[in-house]
N, C-alpha and C positions, 0 to 999 in steps of 0.2 A: 519445438515451437515455443517461443517466448510467450508467456502469459502472466496474468496477474490474478490473484484470488485473495480473498480475505475471510476471516473467521468471525462469526457473530456469536458472542457468548452471552446468553441470557443471564441476567444478574438480578439479585435482590440485595438490599442494603445489609441484610443479616445472613448472607450465605457463607461468610467467612473466607471466600476466595480472595487471593491476593493477586494483583496485577504487578508482579515484581520484575518485569523486564524493562530494560531501558528503551528509549526512543532515539534513533539516530537518523537524522534527515538524509535523504539521498542527495547526490550531486546534481544540482538543478541544471547545470549545463548539459549533462548526459540525459536527464529527463526531457529537456527541451529538444535535444537532438533526436531522440526516439519518437517523441510526439510529432516532430516535423516529418520524419520518415513515414509514420502511419498516415498522417494527413495527406501527404503526397500520393500515397497509394489509393486513398479513398477518393481523391479528386479526379 
């Protein structure tokens, strides 16, 4: 089953943790295609 999840990382300014991974946007055409399929099933 396709699903989405995210991680919430509690932070403090002085915690020393680095967010050293890059951000790569998804293919918006594919995102919209999946969104439309989900919405069609919900209606």
